[in-house]
C-alpha positions in Angstrom: 39.6 -37.2 21.5 41.5 -40.6 21.2 39.4 -43.5 19.9 41.0 -47.0 19.9 37.9 -48.7 18.4 38.1 -49.7 14.7 35.2 -48.3 12.8 32.6 -50.6 11.3 34.1 -50.7 7.9 37.4 -52.0 9.2 35.8 -54.6 11.4 34.0 -56.0 8.3 37.3 -56.0 6.6 38.9 -57.7 9.7 36.2 -60.4 9.8 36.5 -61.1 6.1 40.2 -61.3 6.3 40.0 -63.6 9.2 37.7 -65.9 7.3 40.2 -66.1 4.3 43.0 -66.9 6.9 41.0 -69.6 8.7 39.5 -71.0 5.6 42.1 -70.8 3.0 45.5 -70.2 4.5 45.7 -72.4 7.6 44.5 -75.6 5.9 47.4 -75.4 3.2 49.9 -73.8 5.5 52.1 -76.8 6.0 51.6 -78.3 2.6 53.2 -75.2 0.9 55.9 -74.8 3.5 57.1 -78.1 2.2 56.8 -77.2 -1.3 59.5 -74.6 -1.7 60.0 -73.0 -5.2 56.8 -74.1 -6.5 54.4 -72.2 -8.7 51.9 -69.7 -7.3 49.4 -71.9 -5.2 46.2 -72.2 -7.3 44.2 -71.4 -4.0 45.6 -67.9 -4.0 44.7 -66.8 -7.4 41.0 -65.9 -6.6 42.2 -63.9 -3.7 44.1 -61.4 -5.8 41.0 -59.4 -6.7 39.9 -59.4 -3.0 43.3 -58.2 -2.1 43.1 -55.2 -4.3 39.8 -54.3 -2.9 41.2 -54.5 0.6 44.1 -52.1 -0.2 41.4 -49.6 -1.5 40.1 -49.4 2.0 36.6 -51.0 1.4 33.7 -48.6 1.4 34.9 -45.7 -0.6 31.6 -43.7 -0.1 32.9 -42.8 3.6 36.0 -41.4 2.6 34.6 -38.0 1.8 32.9 -37.8 5.1 36.0 -39.0 7.1 38.2 -36.3 5.4 35.5 -33.6 6.3 35.7 -34.7 9.8 39.4 -34.3 10.0 40.4 -37.9 10.3 40.7 -40.6 7.7 41.0 -44.4 7.8 42.3 -45.2 4.4 44.3 -47.8 2.5 47.2 -48.0 5.0 45.3 -48.7 8.1 43.1 -51.0 6.0 46.0 -53.0 4.7 47.2 -53.2 8.4 44.0 -54.6 9.7 43.6 -57.2 6.8 47.3 -57.9 6.9 47.4 -58.9 10.7 44.3 -61.3 10.1 45.9 -62.8 7.0 49.2 -63.3 8.6 47.3 -65.0 11.6 47.0 -67.7 8.7 50.2 -67.8 7.0 52.8 -64.7 6.2 54.2 -66.5 3.3 50.9 -67.2 1.4 49.9 -63.4 2.0 53.2 -62.5 0.5 52.5 -64.9 -2.4 49.0 -63.4 -3.4 49.4 -62.0 -6.9 49.3 -58.2 -6.7 50.6 -57.8 -3.2 54.2 -57.1 -4.0 56.4 -54.4 -2.4 56.9 -53.0 -5.8 53.1 -52.3 -5.9 53.5 -50.1 -2.8 56.4 -48.0 -4.4 54.1 -47.5 -7.6 51.3 -46.3 -5.4 53.5 -44.1 -3.3 55.5 -42.3 -6.0 54.2 -43.3 -9.3 52.3 -41.0 -11.8 48.7 -41.5 -12.5 49.8 -43.1 -15.9 52.2 -45.5 -14.1 49.6 -46.5 -11.5 47.1 -47.1 -14.2 49.6 -49.2 -16.3 51.6 -51.1 -13.6 49.3 -50.8 -10.5 47.4 -53.9 -11.2 50.4 -56.1 -12.0 52.2 -58.1 -9.4 55.3 -56.0 -8.9 58.4 -57.1 -6.7 61.2 -54.6 -5.4 64.7 -55.1 -6.0 67.0 -52.9 -3.7 69.5 -55.3 -2.0 72.8 -56.0 -3.8 75.8 -58.2 -2.8 77.5 -55.0 -1.6 74.5 -53.0 -0.5 72.1 -54.3 2.1 70.7 -52.1 4.9 72.3 -48.9 3.5 70.1 -48.4 0.6 72.2 -45.3 -0.5 75.2 -47.7 -1.5 73.3 -49.2 -4.5 75.6 -49.6 -7.3 73.3 -50.9 -10.1 73.6 -48.3 -12.9 71.0 -46.7 -15.1 72.0 -44.8 -18.2 69.6 -43.1 -20.5 70.1 -44.1 -24.2 67.7 -42.3 -26.5 64.2 -43.4 -25.5 65.4 -46.1 -23.3 67.1 -46.7 -19.9 69.8 -49.2 -19.8 70.5 -51.0 -16.5 73.5 -53.0 -15.2 74.0 -54.7 -12.0 73.0 -57.5 -9.5 70.1 -57.7 -7.2 69.5 -60.4 -4.4 66.9 -61.1 -1.8 64.1 -60.0 -4.1 60.7 -61.2 -2.9 58.5 -62.1 -5.7 61.4 -61.7 -8.2 60.6 -64.9 -9.9 56.7 -64.8 -9.9 56.1 -61.0 -10.2 55.1 -59.5 -13.5 57.3 -56.6 -13.0 60.1 -55.5 -10.7 60.9 -52.1 -9.3 64.8 -51.8 -9.5 66.8 -49.4 -7.6 69.7 -47.9 -9.5 72.1 -44.9 -9.6 72.3 -42.5 -12.3 75.8 -41.3 -11.1 77.5 -43.0 -8.2 79.7 -40.0 -7.5 76.5 -38.0 -6.6 75.6 -40.4 -3.7 72.0 -41.0 -2.6 70.8 -38.0 -4.7 71.3 -40.1 -7.9 69.3 -43.2 -6.7 66.2 -43.7 -8.7 63.7 -46.5 -9.2 62.7 -48.1 -12.3 59.9 -50.4 -13.3 61.3 -53.5 -15.2 58.8 -55.7 -16.7 59.5 -59.6 -16.7 61.0 -60.6 -20.0 62.6 -57.3 -20.6 65.9 -57.8 -22.6 68.8 -58.2 -20.4 66.9 -59.3 -17.1 67.4 -62.8 -16.1 66.9 -64.9 -13.0 69.9 -66.3 -11.5 68.6 -68.4 -8.7 65.6 -68.7 -6.2 66.9 -68.8 -2.5 66.3 -71.7 -0.2 65.3 -70.3 3.2 64.6 -70.8 6.9 61.0 -69.5 6.8 58.6 -68.1 4.3 59.3 -70.9 2.0 56.5 -70.6 -0.3 57.3 -67.0 -0.9 60.0 -66.9 -3.7 63.1 -64.9 -3.0 65.2 -64.3 -6.2 68.6 -63.2 -7.2 68.5 -61.3 -10.6 71.0 -59.9 -13.1 70.7 -57.0 -15.3 72.9 -57.0 -18.2 72.3 -54.0 -20.5 68.6 -54.4 -19.5 66.5 -52.1 -21.6 63.2 -50.4 -20.5 61.2 -47.5 -21.9 62.3 -44.1 -20.8 58.8 -43.5 -19.1 59.4 -46.5 -16.8 61.4 -44.2 -14.1 59.4 -43.5 -11.0 59.7 -39.9 -10.1 62.0 -37.3 -11.7 65.0 -38.3 -13.8 67.0 -35.2 -12.6 69.8 -35.5 -10.2 69.5 -32.9 -7.3 72.4 -30.3 -7.2 71.8 -28.9 -3.7 71.7 -30.6 -0.3 68.1 -29.7 0.4 67.0 -31.0 -3.1 69.2 -34.2 -2.7 67.5 -35.0 0.6 64.3 -34.3 -0.7 64.9 -36.6 -4.0 66.2 -39.6 -1.9 63.4 -38.9 0.6 60.9 -39.5 -2.2 62.5 -42.8 -3.1 62.6 -43.7 0.5 58.9 -42.8 1.2 57.8 -46.3 0.2 59.0 -47.5 3.5 56.9 -45.2 5.4 53.9 -47.4 4.2 55.6 -50.7 4.0 57.2 -50.8 7.4 53.8 -50.8 9.2 52.7 -53.4 6.9 55.6 -55.8 7.7 55.0 -54.9 11.5 51.5 -56.1 10.9 52.8 -59.5 9.7 54.6 -59.8 13.0 51.2 -59.1 14.8 49.5 -61.6 13.2 52.0 -64.2 13.5 52.6 -63.7 17.1 48.9 -63.6 17.9 48.4 -67.0 16.1 51.3 -68.5 18.3 49.8 -67.0 21.4 46.4 -68.5 20.7 47.6 -72.0 20.2 49.7 -71.8 23.3 47.0 -70.6 25.6 44.8 -73.3 24.2 47.4 -76.0 25.0 48.1 -74.7 28.4 44.4 -74.6 29.3 44.1 -78.2 28.5 46.9 -78.7 31.0 44.9 -76.7 33.9 47.2 -73.6 33.2 44.8 -70.6 32.6 45.4 -66.9 33.0 43.9 -65.3 35.8 43.9 -61.6 35.1 42.7 -60.9 38.8 46.0 -61.3 40.0 49.2 -59.2 39.8 52.1 -60.2 37.9 54.1 -61.2 40.8 51.4 -63.4 42.3 51.1 -65.3 39.3 52.9 -68.4 38.2 55.8 -68.3 36.0 53.9 -69.4 33.0 51.2 -67.1 33.6 53.6 -64.2 33.9 55.1 -65.2 30.5 51.6 -65.1 29.0 50.9 -61.6 30.5 54.2 -60.1 29.4 53.7 -61.4 25.8 50.1 -60.2 25.5 51.3 -56.7 26.8 54.1 -56.7 24.3 51.8 -57.7 21.3 49.2 -55.1 22.3 51.9 -52.3 22.4 53.3 -53.3 19.1 49.7 -53.3 17.5 49.0 -49.8 18.9 52.3 -48.4 17.5 51.6 -49.9 14.2 48.1 -48.6 13.9 49.3 -45.2 14.7 51.9 -45.2 12.1 49.3 -46.3 9.3 46.6 -43.8 10.5 49.4 -40.9 10.2 50.1 -42.2 6.6 46.4 -42.1 5.8 46.1 -38.6 7.1 49.2 -37.1 5.4 51.3 -36.8 8.5 55.1 -37.5 8.4 55.4 -41.0 9.8 58.9 -42.1 9.2 60.0 -42.2 13.0 56.7 -44.0 13.8 57.2 -46.5 10.8 60.5 -47.4 12.0 59.2 -47.6 15.6 56.5 -50.0 15.0 58.7 -52.1 12.5 61.5 -52.4 15.3 59.1 -53.1 18.1 56.9 -55.7 16.3 60.0 -57.4 14.5 61.5 -58.2 17.8 58.3 -58.9 19.4 57.3 -61.5 16.7 60.5 -63.3 17.3 60.4 -63.3 21.1 56.7 -64.3 21.3 56.9 -67.2 18.7 60.2 -68.7 20.3 58.9 -68.4 23.8 55.6 -70.2 22.7 57.6 -73.0 21.3 59.4 -73.2 24.5 56.3 -73.3 26.8 54.7 -75.9 24.6 57.7 -78.2 24.9 57.9 -81.1 22.4 54.6 -80.2 20.9 56.0 -76.8 20.1 59.0 -78.0 18.6 57.4 -80.8 16.5 55.5 -80.5 13.0 52.2 -81.6 14.7 51.6 -78.0 15.2 52.4 -75.0 13.4 54.2 -73.2 16.3 57.7 -74.2 14.9 56.9 -72.9 11.4 55.7 -69.6 13.0 59.0 -69.4 14.9 60.9 -69.9 11.6 58.6 -67.4 9.6 59.0 -64.6 12.4 62.8 -64.3 12.1 62.8 -62.5 8.6 60.2 -60.1 9.7 62.9 -58.6 12.1 65.2 -58.5 9.1 63.7 -57.4 5.9 62.5 -53.8 5.2 65.5 -52.7 7.2 67.0 -54.6 10.2 66.5 -53.9 13.9 69.6 -52.0 14.0 68.5 -49.7 11.0 65.2 -49.0 12.5 66.8 -47.9 15.9 69.3 -45.8 14.0 66.5 -44.0 12.0 64.6 -43.4 15.3 67.7 -42.0 16.8 68.2 -39.5 14.1 64.7 -38.3 14.3 64.9 -37.9 18.2 68.3 -36.3 18.2 67.5 -34.1 15.0 70.7 -35.4 13.3 71.0 -36.4 9.7 72.3 -39.5 8.3 75.7 -38.1 7.6 75.9 -36.9 11.2 74.8 -40.2 12.8 75.7 -43.5 11.1 
């Protein structure tokens, strides 16, 4: 039986997250949008511990009962519910909460118990993109060479979220460029490691409070045990696919989380827009069909339907991850759908609200700016569609590029 209702523990989490978004994020959203490259906002520091609790899924006492019933709502779905509400307040501020870095998701996904204990509570960034390797993660050229009891890393990384503020960075590097994606591994590089340096912090269109850094690794040395997963390079096609799949597994959890950002952002824009239109006498009348409605009403209906479709796809992908089901296709589907929906909805809301939408009197123009990156990072729209196509057609990345 399909149940679309959130259980009580997630409803409580949703309420608590909305209170944080409304009471903490919204009041300081514009302030920190104007203070680019500043330190971590002081208002966010008390939330770090709360964020860690949210990722654990709230009431752990119910996990065993859920597992026995054959269905579990765990950390992934909890993160989606909380993330949507917090992004109703401000996406950039969510990304700036210490402990909420993409690198944390990588460590939770593939780290050993010892690594999770040592690094899991730090604020960990993720460094994948390079000047010559963007959406094609397998094209990473940063190298890692084992020298005694240390790995030596060399290369450049760009567009690293939290690369300046993070306590550590999960860096993707290759053990042997000639072996292709099978040799791609991820390494935990603490801030201050010898040879790691900050090149610059980017100035951006949106998410201005969230730092996006360019990094240089020049004979950067880290302990041998800081590799995530096995240091062995697979020697068969099946093993190579499995090895790189382990590295890519992070995205099966983080892409729905990024989709949730678009859900919160779009919902926030829609609520403001509906409120303004109602003041002008334009109120959605759901008793009428789409084609018997005014043009503005029809736009509202379409946006609401698009938002709800993206939400259901996102919840499904997160639920599958919590229940141990392969969700790579669903993760890409919800990321592609929500990313585009967020762009479309926020821009349309700006348009419908005219000069108020375009001015800084409201947050609508900020929502529109912030929405663009959601369709780009964690894999562009085109990459997500390519992944979905491979799954539907049963083709490998080599067969369908």
